[in-house]
C-alpha positions in Angstrom: 90.0 -99.2 120.1 86.2 -99.1 120.0 84.2 -98.2 116.9 80.5 -97.3 117.2 79.2 -97.0 113.7 76.1 -95.2 112.5 72.9 -97.1 113.3 74.7 -99.4 115.8 74.2 -97.2 118.8 70.7 -98.7 119.2 72.0 -102.2 118.8 72.7 -102.8 122.5 69.0 -102.0 123.3 67.7 -104.4 120.6 70.0 -107.2 121.5 68.9 -110.2 123.6 70.0 -110.6 127.2 72.7 -113.1 126.3 74.0 -110.9 123.5 74.1 -107.9 125.8 76.0 -109.9 128.3 78.6 -110.9 125.7 78.9 -107.2 124.6 79.5 -106.1 128.2 82.1 -108.9 128.7 83.9 -107.8 125.6 83.9 -104.2 126.6 85.2 -105.1 130.1 88.1 -107.1 128.6 86.7 -110.4 130.0 86.8 -112.3 126.7 90.2 -113.8 127.7 88.4 -115.8 130.4 85.8 -116.9 127.9 88.6 -118.1 125.6 90.3 -119.9 128.5 87.1 -121.5 129.5 86.4 -122.5 125.9 89.9 -124.0 125.5 89.7 -125.8 128.8 86.3 -127.2 127.9 87.7 -128.3 124.6 90.6 -130.0 126.4 88.1 -131.5 128.9 86.0 -132.9 126.0 89.1 -134.4 124.4 90.3 -135.8 127.7 86.9 -137.3 128.4 87.0 -138.9 124.9 90.5 -140.3 125.7 89.3 -141.7 129.0 86.5 -143.5 127.2 89.0 -144.8 124.5 91.4 -146.0 127.2 88.6 -147.8 129.0 87.4 -149.4 125.8 91.0 -150.6 125.0 91.3 -152.2 128.4 88.0 -153.9 127.9 89.3 -155.2 124.5 92.5 -156.5 126.0 91.0 -158.3 129.0 89.9 -161.5 127.1 93.2 -161.8 125.4 95.1 -161.3 128.6 93.0 -164.2 130.1 93.9 -166.4 127.2 97.6 -165.6 127.3 97.6 -166.2 131.1 96.4 -169.7 130.5 99.1 -170.2 127.9 101.7 -169.0 130.3 100.6 -171.4 132.9 100.9 -174.2 130.4 104.4 -173.1 129.5 105.4 -173.0 133.2 104.4 -176.6 133.5 107.0 -177.5 130.8 109.7 -175.5 132.6 111.1 -178.6 134.4 111.5 -180.4 131.1 113.1 -177.2 129.6 115.6 -177.1 132.4 116.5 -180.7 131.8 117.0 -180.0 128.1 119.1 -177.0 129.1 121.3 -179.2 131.2 121.7 -181.9 128.5 122.4 -179.2 125.9 125.0 -177.6 128.1 127.0 -180.9 128.5 126.5 -181.8 124.9 127.6 -178.4 123.5 130.5 -178.3 125.9 131.8 -181.7 124.9 131.2 -181.0 121.2 133.1 -177.7 121.5 136.0 -179.5 123.1 136.0 -182.2 120.4 135.9 -179.6 117.5 138.6 -177.5 119.1 140.8 -180.6 119.5 140.3 -181.6 115.9 141.0 -178.1 114.8 144.2 -178.0 116.8 145.3 -181.3 115.2 144.6 -179.9 111.7 146.4 -176.7 112.6 149.5 -178.7 113.4 149.3 -180.3 109.9 149.1 -176.9 108.1 152.8 -177.0 107.7 152.4 -179.6 105.0 150.3 -177.1 103.0 152.9 -174.4 103.4 155.6 -176.8 102.4 153.6 -177.8 99.4 153.2 -174.2 98.4 156.9 -173.6 98.9 157.7 -176.7 96.7 155.4 -175.4 94.0 157.2 -172.0 94.0 160.6 -173.8 93.8 159.4 -176.1 91.0 157.9 -173.2 89.1 161.1 -171.3 89.4 163.2 -174.3 88.3 160.8 -174.9 85.4 161.2 -171.3 84.2 165.0 -171.6 84.4 165.0 -175.0 82.6 162.8 -173.7 79.8 165.3 -170.9 79.0 167.6 -172.0 76.1 171.2 -170.7 76.7 171.8 -170.5 73.0 168.8 -168.2 72.4 168.3 -166.2 75.6 170.0 -163.0 77.0 173.5 -164.3 77.5 173.8 -165.8 74.0 172.3 -162.7 72.5 174.8 -160.6 74.3 177.6 -162.9 73.1 176.4 -162.6 69.5 176.4 -158.8 69.9 179.9 -158.8 71.3 181.2 -161.0 68.5 179.6 -158.8 65.9 181.1 -155.7 67.5 184.5 -157.4 67.7 184.4 -158.2 64.0 183.5 -154.6 63.2 186.4 -153.3 65.3 188.8 -155.6 63.6 187.6 -154.5 60.1 187.8 -150.9 61.3 191.4 -151.6 62.6 192.4 -153.1 59.2 190.9 -150.1 57.4 192.7 -147.6 59.6 196.0 -149.5 59.2 195.7 -149.4 55.4 194.7 -145.8 55.5 197.7 -145.0 57.7 200.0 -146.7 55.3 198.6 -144.8 52.3 198.9 -141.5 54.2 202.6 -142.3 55.0 203.2 -143.0 51.3 201.4 -139.8 50.2 203.3 -137.7 52.8 206.6 -139.1 51.6 205.6 -138.5 48.0 204.5 -134.9 48.8 207.7 -134.2 50.6 209.7 -135.4 47.6 207.6 -133.3 45.2 208.2 -130.3 47.5 211.9 -130.8 47.3 211.7 -131.2 43.5 209.7 -128.1 43.1 212.4 -126.0 44.6 214.4 -126.9 41.5 211.7 -126.0 39.0 210.4 -122.6 37.8 207.0 -121.5 39.0 205.5 -121.8 35.5 205.9 -125.6 35.5 203.1 -125.9 38.1 200.4 -124.2 36.2 198.2 -126.2 33.9 197.8 -130.0 33.9 197.7 -132.2 37.1 200.8 -134.2 37.7 200.5 -137.9 36.8 201.7 -139.0 40.3 198.8 -137.2 42.0 196.3 -138.9 39.7 197.9 -142.3 40.2 197.8 -141.7 44.0 194.1 -140.8 43.8 193.4 -143.9 41.6 195.3 -146.1 44.1 193.2 -144.8 47.0 190.0 -145.3 45.2 191.0 -148.9 44.1 191.9 -149.7 47.7 188.6 -148.5 49.0 186.8 -150.4 46.1 188.6 -153.6 47.0 187.5 -153.2 50.6 183.9 -152.5 49.5 184.0 -155.8 47.6 184.9 -157.7 50.7 182.1 -156.1 52.8 178.7 -157.9 52.9 176.6 -155.4 54.9 174.9 -152.4 53.3 176.1 -150.0 56.1 179.8 -150.7 55.5 179.3 -150.3 51.7 177.6 -147.0 52.2 180.4 -145.7 54.4 183.1 -146.7 51.8 181.1 -145.0 49.0 180.9 -141.9 51.1 184.7 -142.0 51.7 185.4 -142.4 47.9 183.0 -139.5 47.2 184.8 -137.4 49.8 188.2 -138.2 48.2 187.2 -137.3 44.7 185.5 -134.0 45.9 188.6 -133.1 47.9 190.9 -133.8 45.0 189.0 -131.7 42.6 188.7 -128.9 45.2 192.4 -128.8 45.8 193.2 -128.7 42.1 190.8 -125.7 41.8 192.5 -124.0 44.7 195.9 -124.6 43.2 195.1 -122.2 40.3 194.5 -119.3 42.8 197.4 -119.8 45.2 201.1 -120.2 44.7 202.0 -123.8 43.9 204.6 -124.2 46.8 202.1 -122.9 49.4 199.6 -125.4 48.0 202.0 -128.3 48.3 202.9 -127.3 51.9 199.3 -127.0 52.9 198.5 -130.4 51.4 201.4 -131.9 53.2 200.3 -130.4 56.5 196.8 -131.6 55.9 198.1 -135.2 55.2 200.1 -135.1 58.4 197.0 -134.1 60.4 195.0 -136.8 58.7 197.8 -139.3 59.5 197.8 -138.2 63.2 194.0 -138.6 63.4 194.2 -142.0 61.8 196.9 -143.1 64.3 194.8 -142.0 67.2 191.7 -143.7 65.9 193.7 -146.9 65.3 195.0 -146.8 68.9 191.5 -146.3 70.2 190.1 -149.1 68.1 192.9 -151.4 69.2 192.3 -150.6 72.9 188.5 -151.3 72.5 189.2 -154.5 70.6 191.4 -155.8 73.4 188.8 -154.9 76.1 186.0 -156.5 74.1 188.0 -159.6 73.5 188.5 -160.1 77.3 184.8 -159.5 78.0 183.8 -162.0 75.3 186.1 -164.6 76.7 184.7 -164.1 80.2 181.1 -164.4 78.9 181.9 -167.7 77.1 183.2 -169.1 80.4 180.1 -168.0 82.2 177.9 -169.7 79.6 179.7 -172.9 80.2 179.2 -172.6 83.9 175.5 -171.9 83.2 175.1 -175.1 81.2 176.6 -177.1 84.0 174.3 -175.4 86.5 171.2 -176.2 84.4 172.1 -179.8 84.4 172.2 -179.7 88.2 168.8 -178.0 88.3 167.3 -180.7 86.2 168.3 -183.3 88.7 166.9 -181.1 91.5 163.6 -180.6 89.6 163.0 -184.4 89.3 163.8 -184.9 93.0 161.4 -182.1 94.1 158.6 -183.4 91.8 158.8 -186.8 93.5 158.7 -185.1 97.0 155.8 -183.0 95.9 153.7 -186.0 94.9 154.0 -187.4 98.4 153.3 -184.1 100.0 150.2 -183.5 97.7 148.7 -186.8 99.0 149.1 -185.6 102.6 147.5 -182.2 101.8 144.6 -184.0 100.1 143.9 -186.0 103.2 144.2 -182.8 105.2 141.6 -181.0 103.0 139.2 -183.9 103.5 139.6 -183.6 107.2 139.1 -179.9 107.1 135.9 -180.3 105.0 134.6 -182.8 107.5 135.4 -180.4 110.4 133.7 -177.5 108.6 130.6 -179.7 108.2 130.7 -180.6 111.9 131.2 -176.9 112.8 128.1 -176.0 110.7 126.1 -178.7 112.4 127.3 -177.5 115.8 126.2 -173.9 114.9 122.7 -175.1 113.9 122.4 -177.2 117.1 123.5 -174.2 119.2 121.0 -171.9 117.4 118.2 -174.4 118.0 119.2 -174.7 121.6 118.9 -170.9 122.0 115.4 -171.1 120.5 114.4 -173.9 122.8 116.0 -173.1 126.2 117.0 -169.4 125.8 120.0 -167.1 125.4 121.7 -168.4 128.5 122.8 -171.6 126.7 125.3 -169.5 124.7 127.4 -169.3 127.9 128.1 -173.1 128.0 131.6 -174.1 129.2 133.7 -176.5 127.2 134.2 -179.9 128.9 137.9 -180.6 128.7 137.6 -184.4 128.8 138.0 -186.8 126.0 135.4 -189.6 125.5 134.2 -192.0 122.8 132.0 -190.4 120.1 129.4 -193.1 120.9 128.6 -191.4 124.2 128.1 -188.1 122.5 125.8 -189.7 119.9 123.7 -191.2 122.8 123.5 -187.8 124.4 122.3 -186.4 121.1 119.5 -188.9 120.9 118.3 -188.1 124.4 118.1 -184.4 123.4 116.1 -185.3 120.3 113.6 -187.3 122.4 113.2 -184.5 124.9 112.7 -182.0 122.1 109.9 -184.0 120.7 108.1 -184.1 124.0 108.5 -180.4 124.5 107.3 -179.7 120.9 104.2 -181.8 121.6 103.1 -179.4 124.4 104.0 -176.3 122.3 107.1 -175.2 124.2 108.6 -174.1 120.9 106.6 -170.9 120.9 107.0 -170.2 124.6 109.3 -167.3 124.1 106.9 -165.5 121.8 103.9 -166.3 124.0 105.7 -165.0 127.1 106.8 -161.9 125.3 103.3 -161.3 124.0 101.9 -161.8 127.5 104.5 -159.4 129.0 103.8 -156.9 126.2 100.1 -157.0 126.5 100.1 -156.9 130.4 102.6 -154.0 130.2 100.2 -152.3 127.7 97.3 -152.9 130.1 99.4 -151.4 133.0 100.3 -148.5 130.8 96.6 -147.9 129.9 95.7 -148.2 133.5 98.3 -145.5 134.3 97.2 -143.4 131.4 93.6 -143.7 132.5 94.6 -142.6 136.0 96.5 -139.6 134.6 93.6 -138.7 132.3 91.1 -138.8 135.2 93.4 -136.6 137.2 93.7 -134.3 134.2 90.0 -134.3 133.8 89.4 -133.4 137.4 92.1 -130.6 137.1 90.4 -129.2 134.0 87.0 -129.3 135.7 88.5 -127.4 138.7 90.1 -124.9 136.4 86.9 -124.3 134.5 85.0 -123.8 137.8 87.7 -121.3 139.0 87.6 -119.4 135.6 83.9 -119.2 135.6 83.9 -118.0 139.2 86.5 -115.4 138.4 84.6 -114.4 135.3 81.3 -114.1 137.2 83.0 -112.1 140.0 84.7 -109.6 137.7 81.6 -109.4 135.5 79.4 -108.5 138.4 82.0 -106.0 139.6 82.1 -104.5 136.1 78.3 -104.3 135.8 78.3 -102.5 139.1 80.8 -99.9 137.9 78.9 -99.5 134.6 75.6 -98.9 136.5 77.3 -96.1 138.4 78.4 -94.4 135.1 75.2 -95.4 133.3 73.1 -93.6 136.0 75.4 -90.5 135.9 75.2 -90.2 132.0 71.5 -91.0 132.0 70.7 -88.2 134.4 73.0 -85.9 132.5 71.1 -86.5 129.3 67.5 -86.7 130.7 68.0 -84.2 133.5 67.0 -86.9 136.1 65.6 -90.3 136.2 67.4 -93.6 136.8 68.9 -96.4 134.6 70.5 -99.7 135.5 71.7 -103.0 134.3 70.8 -106.3 136.0 72.0 -109.8 135.6 69.2 -112.3 135.2 69.0 -116.1 134.6 66.6 -117.5 132.1 65.7 -121.1 131.2 66.9 -122.5 127.9 64.1 -124.3 126.1 65.9 -127.4 124.7 63.2 -130.0 125.1 62.4 -132.8 122.7 58.9 -132.9 121.3 57.0 -130.8 123.8 57.3 -127.8 126.0 56.3 -129.0 129.4 58.4 -130.7 132.0 56.7 -134.1 131.7 57.6 -134.3 128.0 61.1 -133.1 128.8 61.6 -135.8 131.4 60.2 -138.3 128.9 62.9 -137.4 126.4 65.6 -137.5 129.1 66.5 -133.8 128.9 67.3 -131.6 131.9 66.6 -127.9 132.2 69.4 -125.5 131.3 69.8 -121.9 132.3 71.7 -119.0 130.8 72.6 -115.5 132.1 71.7 -112.3 130.4 71.6 -108.5 130.9 68.3 -106.6 131.4 68.1 -102.8 131.1 65.8 -100.9 133.3 65.1 -97.1 132.8 62.9 -94.6 134.6 62.4 -91.3 132.8 61.9 -88.2 135.0 58.2 -87.2 135.3 57.2 -90.4 133.4 56.2 -93.8 134.4 57.9 -95.5 131.4 60.2 -98.4 132.3 60.1 -100.6 129.3 62.5 -99.9 126.5 60.0 -100.9 123.9 57.8 -97.8 124.5 60.6 -95.3 124.4 60.6 -92.8 121.6 63.4 -92.7 119.0 65.2 -89.8 120.6 64.8 -91.4 124.1 66.2 -94.7 122.8 69.2 -92.9 121.2 70.0 -91.0 124.4 69.6 -94.2 126.5 71.9 -96.2 124.2 74.5 -93.4 124.1 74.5 -93.1 127.8 75.0 -96.8 128.2 77.7 -97.0 125.6 79.6 -94.1 127.1 79.2 -95.6 130.6 80.8 -98.9 129.3 83.5 -96.9 127.6 84.1 -94.9 130.8 84.6 -98.0 132.9 87.2 -99.5 130.5 88.5 -96.6 128.4 90.0 -97.6 125.1 93.0 -95.7 123.6 90.8 -94.6 120.7 87.1 -94.3 120.4 85.5 -93.7 116.9 81.9 -92.5 116.8 80.1 -92.4 113.5 76.9 -90.3 113.4 75.9 -91.4 116.9 74.4 -87.9 117.4 72.3 -87.9 114.3 68.9 -88.3 116.1 69.5 -85.7 118.8 67.9 -82.3 118.9 69.7 -79.1 119.8 69.2 -79.4 123.6 70.3 -83.0 123.7 73.2 -82.3 121.4 74.6 -79.9 124.0 74.4 -82.6 126.6 75.9 -85.1 124.2 78.8 -82.7 123.6 79.3 -82.3 127.4 79.6 -86.1 127.6 82.2 -86.1 124.8 84.4 -83.6 126.7 84.2 -85.8 129.8 85.2 -88.9 127.7 88.0 -87.1 126.0 89.9 -87.0 129.3 90.4 -90.8 129.0 90.3 -91.6 125.3 91.2 -90.1 122.0 87.9 -89.3 120.2 87.4 -89.4 116.4 83.9 -88.3 115.4 82.0 -88.3 112.1 79.1 -85.8 112.5 77.0 -83.1 110.9 76.0 -81.7 114.3 77.2 -78.1 114.9 77.3 -78.5 118.7 79.4 -81.6 118.4 81.8 -79.9 116.0 82.1 -76.9 118.3 83.7 -79.1 120.9 86.4 -80.5 118.6 90.1 -79.4 118.5 90.5 -80.1 114.8 87.9 -80.3 112.0 88.4 -82.1 108.7 85.9 -81.4 105.9 85.3 -81.8 102.2 84.3 -78.9 100.0 83.8 -78.3 96.3 85.2 -75.2 94.5 84.0 -73.5 91.4 86.0 -75.8 89.2 84.0 -78.8 90.4 86.9 -80.5 92.2 86.6 -81.9 95.7 89.3 -81.1 98.2 89.8 -81.6 101.9 90.0 -78.7 104.4 91.2 -78.8 108.0 90.8 -76.3 110.8 92.5 -76.1 114.2 90.3 -74.1 116.5 93.1 -72.6 118.5 94.9 -71.3 115.4 91.6 -70.1 113.9 90.6 -68.2 117.1 94.0 -66.5 117.2 93.7 -65.6 113.5 90.2 -64.1 114.0 91.4 -61.9 116.8 
């Protein structure tokens, strides 16, 4: 869209030639070329700076490259000595590797002694644990004591059950006799006092249990006997109480049946205890036999322990000698690793690929070879060969960097030439399209100018003017003195010729004439490159009625290419609109907006 605000219509006439040119370029849509030229010039400026930086870096590197080149030549002079050292190192390291591998293999064959010692230590430790176990106090004897205690308990239980079974047999016999006697006595004889025989039988049982309690020494057995006595007494009293409520004979018969059940249970318990006693006795006897065998076995193990201890002392001496040999071999391996690392530093990574020399020789020869290496190393260190790797690497790095900078410089120069070519093409295209645009604007400018003024001519022309960018003075001699060249810039000049007047200078035009000229030029530019929307703000404010009609005719012509939005107070301009929007104030003092569509209004008026 284009917006032409109030008071800006005359701006294009008051602008400088360069400013008019920029306005025209913008209206013609040529600013994209300006942006591309600006961006390309910015890149060109940066590329030029990079070229200077790369050239400066190459100048800085040149002295150091010369110095390093001399160092490389010096290193190359020591190459023959380095190759000799490499040969000596190869033979030395190969023979040393063979010697160390041979010694390691010998020690590997003696490792069985260490394993045997470890095995003997395990056997001695196991024997020692077995010998320190006391058969009288450990698990077997503890089990024996438990079995003997249990056997004693079973035998006591057996005696108790035997006595109880005897008592029950006597009681049953007595009860059976009483039952027979009762058949001969009247029922009244059994009510009242407890028979003496029953009391005596109860006392006899209690005394028997008390005697048994006296023989017991453990609290658990005493407690059990007391519980039995308590049970007997409670049972006796209970039965006597029940005898008062049931017939006497039935009571006697029940008691007899109960005694028989108790006898049967006691007999079964006695049989079970007897069976367990027999089994436990056999187990205990077998355990005693095993303990005897264990004692005999321990005596044999003591003899074995002393024999193994003697053998271990001899074996430990052998292992001690083996450890010293291993320590010596580790030390020699460490020395070999250090020598190999030093060889890599002095003669390069290739020395790592030395081949072992599978040939035995006296160690004196290897020592002599080692001394030769040391002498050669000293000679090489004197000429600085120790840092040759770093020097060569630095020389390679810095020459590679110089080559890189040279390539970069070449690329930058190509890029610079390409940018310069692109800028020239863009400027040429911009100039070509600009001139073509100015030509089209001139056609429209003349047409609109004649429409507004009823004749005359108007045109735009591209001119070049000199930029005054001299140092202290304004003449060419002073400019040359300060080393500055003349520069030129393009601009747009406007030329008008009013009908029946000789006026051609914009400065002498009246206000109305300037307004019509600027409007015709702005409309001409708009006509060449029509925007989707064109907004005009009071651009017709300075026009009289006759010119307003011409202005309105131009608006109708423009409306064929753009959507026009006008802000105006001119009646003629408003008459050409499709829709009017206005603000009015009613009696209540409130502003409100009104809109009128002329098509609908005309139809309504009819």
